[in-house]
VOTOR-472186 format. One record per residue: residue number from 0; residue in three letters; x, y, z of N, C-alpha, C in turn. Coordinates in pm, 1 decimal, decimal comma, padded with zeros to 6 digits. Example, Ala and Ser with C-alpha at 12.3 -4.5 7.8 and 13.67 -1.06 7.14 Angstrom:
% VOTOR-472186
0  Ala  01319,0  -00569,0  00780,0  01230,0  -00450,0  00780,0  01320,0  -00330,0  00780,0
1  Ser  01285,0  -00225,0  00708,0  01367,0  -00106,0  00714,0  01290,0  00003,0  00787,0
END
This chain:
% VOTOR-472186
0  Glu  07885,7  00606,3  13168,8  07823,2  00689,8  13080,4  07693,9  00767,9  13076,3
1  Arg  07625,6  00801,5  13220,5  07534,2  00836,4  13271,8  07573,9  01016,0  13297,0
2  Ser  07690,9  00996,3  13443,6  07767,3  01131,1  13397,8  07850,3  01198,2  13313,5
3  Gly  07974,7  01116,7  13225,1  08000,6  01142,0  13155,2  08125,8  01171,9  13199,8
4  Glu  08140,2  01083,1  13291,4  08266,1  01172,2  13433,7  08364,1  01034,9  13350,5
5  Ser  08509,2  01038,3  13373,9  08660,8  00977,3  13353,9  08635,1  00907,3  13490,2
6  Val  08600,7  00739,4  13490,0  08644,1  00654,8  13630,9  08794,0  00600,7  13650,6
7  Ala  08906,6  00659,4  13636,8  09033,5  00624,3  13541,8  09122,8  00728,3  13492,8
8  Asp  09242,5  00699,5  13546,1  09359,5  00821,5  13478,9  09298,3  00780,8  13352,0
9  Pro  09391,6  00908,7  13258,7  09356,2  00838,1  13124,3  09551,2  00770,3  13118,9
10  Glu  09539,2  00658,6  12944,9  09624,4  00654,3  12954,5  09720,7  00695,7  12880,2
11  Val  09826,3  00765,7  12849,9  09884,5  00838,7  12764,4  09971,0  00733,6  12682,3
12  Leu  10029,8  00744,6  12567,1  10118,5  00644,3  12545,5  10193,1  00779,7  12407,8
13  Leu  10335,1  00812,3  12449,0  10403,7  00865,5  12301,9  10482,2  00764,8  12272,0
14  Arg  10480,8  00839,8  12139,0  10605,4  00737,9  12036,2  10701,5  00851,4  11977,2
15  Gly  10868,3  00863,5  12002,0  10920,0  00954,5  11883,7  10945,2  01084,2  11965,9
16  Val  10882,5  01096,7  12089,6  10881,0  01174,6  12174,8  11032,5  01196,8  12266,5
17  Pro  11131,2  01274,0  12212,9  11293,1  01326,0  12333,7  11230,5  01335,6  12501,0
18  Ala  11298,2  01158,1  12525,7  11290,4  01102,1  12691,0  11261,7  01247,1  12743,6
19  Glu  11383,8  01365,1  12725,8  11382,1  01443,9  12871,8  11217,4  01531,8  12864,9
20  Glu  11113,5  01527,8  12793,1  11021,8  01623,2  12698,4  10891,1  01489,9  12780,6
21  Glu  10924,7  01379,4  12720,1  10814,8  01281,3  12830,9  10740,9  01312,6  12860,6
22  His  10838,8  01297,4  12975,4  10723,5  01307,7  13135,3  10638,8  01454,4  13153,5
23  Asp  10660,6  01512,3  13103,2  10631,2  01641,0  13130,1  10488,6  01649,8  13063,5
24  Leu  10490,9  01559,1  12901,4  10416,5  01592,5  12798,7  10270,3  01517,7  12810,7
25  Ile  10341,5  01407,1  12928,7  10248,1  01303,6  12960,0  10115,9  01350,9  13036,1
26  Glu  10237,5  01455,5  13165,2  10144,7  01547,8  13226,2  10029,7  01625,9  13164,9
27  Thr  10134,9  01693,6  13102,6  09975,6  01816,5  13019,0  09899,0  01731,3  13008,6
28  Leu  09900,9  01615,6  12879,9  09827,5  01569,5  12892,6  09715,2  01520,8  12890,5
29  Arg  09711,9  01454,9  13028,9  09635,0  01398,0  13116,1  09565,5  01523,0  13201,7
30  Asp  09584,8  01608,4  13210,4  09528,3  01733,3  13223,4  09498,5  01785,6  13155,7
31  Ala  09482,8  01785,3  13012,3  09458,3  01851,9  12928,7  09262,9  01783,2  12859,9
32  Val  09321,1  01627,9  12907,7  09230,8  01543,9  12941,7  09124,7  01502,2  12991,1
33  Asp  09123,9  01560,3  13123,4  09018,4  01574,0  13189,3  08983,3  01731,6  13164,5
34  Glu  09020,6  01833,8  13143,1  09025,3  01949,8  13091,4  08865,4  01934,3  12953,6
35  Ala  08934,9  01826,2  12869,6  08773,4  01871,0  12801,8  08771,5  01750,8  12751,2
36  Leu  08737,3  01678,6  12894,5  08566,7  01580,3  12977,7  08526,8  01669,3  13007,5
37  Glu  08582,4  01753,8  13055,0  08506,9  01866,0  13171,1  08415,3  01933,4  13109,7
38  Arg  08461,5  01958,6  12977,5  08404,5  02074,4  12863,1  08316,6  01992,8  12820,8
39  Ala  08376,8  01856,8  12754,7  08247,6  01813,4  12722,2  08124,0  01807,8  12802,8
40  Ser  08171,1  01725,4  12916,2  08048,9  01695,6  13000,1  07950,9  01779,7  13008,3
41  Glu  07998,2  01922,5  13015,5  07942,3  02039,5  13046,0  07894,4  02080,1  12874,0
42  Gln  07921,2  02083,4  12789,0  07798,1  02023,0  12646,7  07768,0  01920,9  12609,0
43  Gly  07724,3  01802,1  12699,3  07587,4  01698,8  12687,4  07652,5  01652,6  12575,9
44  Ile  07802,3  01612,8  12587,7  07886,0  01545,3  12546,9  07900,7  01357,5  12547,4
45  Lys  07826,6  01286,6  12511,8  07816,7  01153,0  12584,8  07888,5  01066,7  12492,1
46  Asp  07822,4  01065,3  12409,2  07900,7  00951,1  12278,6  08001,0  00919,9  12270,4
47  Pro  08015,8  00827,2  12262,6  08208,0  00784,4  12248,8  08231,5  00849,0  12142,5
48  Asp  08172,7  00807,1  12055,9  08275,1  00872,4  11879,6  08249,7  01055,1  11871,6
49  Arg  08158,6  01104,9  11952,5  08202,9  01221,7  11930,6  08287,4  01250,7  12066,6
50  Leu  08313,8  01220,3  12140,5  08354,1  01246,1  12270,0  08541,2  01225,5  12223,1
51  Glu  08597,9  01105,4  12122,2  08713,3  01089,9  12084,6  08733,5  01239,1  11939,6
52  Glu  08668,7  01247,9  11929,0  08718,3  01370,7  11830,2  08682,1  01516,0  11844,2
53  Phe  08578,3  01525,3  12011,9  08608,6  01666,8  12081,9  08806,6  01590,9  12143,8
54  Leu  08788,7  01454,5  12185,9  08969,7  01480,4  12249,0  09062,1  01532,8  12208,3
55  His  09038,6  01462,4  12051,3  09130,0  01430,2  11968,3  09170,7  01549,8  11919,3
56  Asp  09084,8  01699,9  11909,6  09130,6  01798,6  11898,6  09185,7  01853,5  11972,2
57  Asp  09128,6  01846,8  12106,9  09231,7  01919,0  12180,3  09355,8  01903,1  12237,0
58  Leu  09351,5  01689,0  12212,4  09541,9  01739,3  12243,4  09607,0  01740,3  12146,8
59  Ala  09570,1  01769,4  12010,6  09604,7  01777,1  11852,7  09668,6  01937,4  11896,9
60  Asn  09589,5  01986,9  11953,6  09646,6  02204,6  11977,0  09725,6  02178,3  12088,9
61  Val  09738,8  02070,6  12234,3  09878,4  02089,1  12319,5  09943,4  02036,0  12215,8
62  Val  09960,8  01927,4  12208,3  10083,6  01838,2  12153,7  10145,3  01980,6  12093,1
63  Tyr  10058,5  01991,7  11986,2  10128,0  02091,0  11856,5  10187,0  02269,7  11940,4
64  Ser  10104,8  02313,2  12016,1  10188,3  02369,3  12095,0  10306,0  02379,0  12198,1
65  Lys  10333,9  02236,2  12235,5  10408,8  02228,8  12299,0  10528,6  02133,5  12200,7
66  Leu  10509,0  02101,2  12136,2  10635,4  02063,2  12041,3  10595,3  02122,2  11907,6
67  Lys  10519,3  02189,5  11841,3  10534,2  02239,6  11741,3  10537,0  02108,5  11611,8
68  Arg  10465,3  02003,3  11628,7  10411,7  01904,7  11524,7  10379,4  01871,4  11559,8
69  Arg  10270,7  01818,4  11415,9  10166,5  01729,4  11477,4  10136,7  01579,0  11401,3
70  Pro  10166,5  01527,9  11585,5  10139,9  01380,3  11541,0  10036,9  01332,9  11560,1
71  Met  10034,8  01169,7  11491,8  09895,8  01123,9  11433,9  09873,5  01128,7  11632,1
72  Val  09747,5  01129,0  11680,0  09672,7  01116,4  11782,0  09570,5  01092,5  11827,8
73  Leu  09564,4  00933,5  11906,5  09479,6  00863,1  11822,9  09410,6  00861,7  11975,1
74  Pro  09248,1  00877,7  12022,6  09221,3  00908,7  12176,0  09153,9  00812,7  12186,8
75  Val  09109,2  00718,1  12277,1  09011,9  00592,0  12261,0  08906,1  00550,6  12363,6
76  Val  08820,3  00592,2  12316,0  08705,0  00598,1  12476,4  08654,1  00472,7  12492,3
77  Val  08634,1  00439,3  12638,0  08602,3  00348,3  12606,3  08469,5  00336,0  12739,7
78  Glu  08363,0  00287,7  12772,2  08201,6  00375,1  12788,6  08257,2  00198,6  12898,3
79  Val  08194,0  00224,7  13050,8  08168,5  00103,4  13137,8  08019,8  00147,9  13130,3
END
């Protein structure tokens, strides 16, 4: 909560993604989560709701750039 840092690797669940693309996309999304959290921390964003919005926008853009689809993206931030 204080530092805004992640204490665990992000969990990524996908549905409806071709199996041959799933592993690469999961790794790409995990990297995107780490980058987004780092930028959010630099901007002083620590509120879980704001972090979820921040993550949603970044992850939706990553998925679209890879798949050219706009799936539902539901980031969940758990405060510890």
